[in-house]
C-alpha angles and dihedrals in degrees: 000000000000116000116229112212119219116250106246091212093059096051094084095044113122121257109178134168099208134012128245105243139161122241093254094055093045093056134215097282109108090195098059123169122209136185117220125202119179115226090351098147142006121260111257091226109037096017093224118137113260140169113280123211124195129188145147110247096203149335111306093012129121122252112262131201138187115271108188132030123263094253093060087045093056095046091061099025093235139137115272092228110034096022092221121139111278095219102044104018090231133125119274093243092056093047095047092047092051094045097038094237120161122221107234096166112127122241103199121090097242095046092045091057093047091044092051092051092051090049091050091056089045094054092045090058097037120089091212106062101188117074133346096276097252098105096076091054096064123114117278093237091061092051092047089053090051092049089056091050100045126091119254095212135033114276101225090169087082090069093064124125120276120262118273109256089199090054091052089054089046098239105099109136100179094080112180092358093067110110094210129078120272098217139114115254120248120268127222131037095323090077091060103068123154125203095217093048090052092050096047094041097235127126095354111162092201092054091049092054091049095046090049091052123104093253091062095047094251129135096272126131113286120228103260119204115260119271089235104092093195090070106099098153133099123211114221120197131184099049122164133199089263094063111085132187091258090057092056093045091048091055101042103037091081090066095056147306114319125218097192146322117225119190121198105201098187091057097036090232140111143198119225108200117201125200092225136033091231092062094049092050091051092049092050091047089054102036104022090109094060139275136233118219122169092348094306119125103216133185125224125207139154118275118242125250119257111266120246112268097031119168094258089056099044121107107264116248126242120294122247089250092056092050094053090049091054092050092050092050091058132221120327118265119268117267115276094016118133095186121114088227119074099214134006091251088066094055109089090203093065119096107196107313096336131069117235089228092064 
């Protein structure tokens, strides 16, 4: 029998059983179906063949697939699809800036292949498969800043369908049956996003926008208090079962007198109602970037004013006594009738359809 020698170039090709994904890309469906195809495409970073997974994250969402191999994903500790950090859900440029990490990944073709092979050997011998282990040694100040900027819940809106190109041109004839979004695309630098720039953390427009925001200490617009001076409540999101009413009261009472604290467990949110506007403004100034209680990273924002025509401002309906009086009085008389009786059947002098006095 002839002996077939193994191709040395195929030895380092990836063969994985499950992708490395963030919670947002995975979707909220616990019964997810995936298709798997070995060595179907080349990684968009190192250009080596890898196993491609494809799935639909939810109803009405677009199909997603892995874009980079698992080796490149482990090097940067990012999702294989969206290329955002797995721990904080932020762009690589934002994470590296906050933690003071340097990008040592090579850019040339030969060096990328050699670097990927060395990383494969490193991850095979390392107990911790994700990352190189340097993320946990960063300063606590940088990690706290990342916790303030990260989302507290998955952002499934990112999985929506793409914008319909025919709608942008003004000639989409499918209307409501069109599976794509009928919206105009974003203008500015956010429409020019490059996958390699996002992976290497250079020239990323999304990262520049986040770093320029108020939570990162940049020159972005600060969150001014609402113009309605009657608003004295703060809206807290990202609560967990461990956070109780006493924990919120113990944190916010130092800023001013509290009227009440209302927790909505189904929505994982709460309202902190202050007695004065000054207390609410002081609390938002100190905790507007986010708070951490009982291990839960929560966001703090101003509550919205009550809409016009709320239930408390609506005209009260008829009382039960008024309803009973109206029922006993009977139906209204027919239009154009001058009789004191609404209908002939209500006149006792009528016999059938003729009155006895006629």
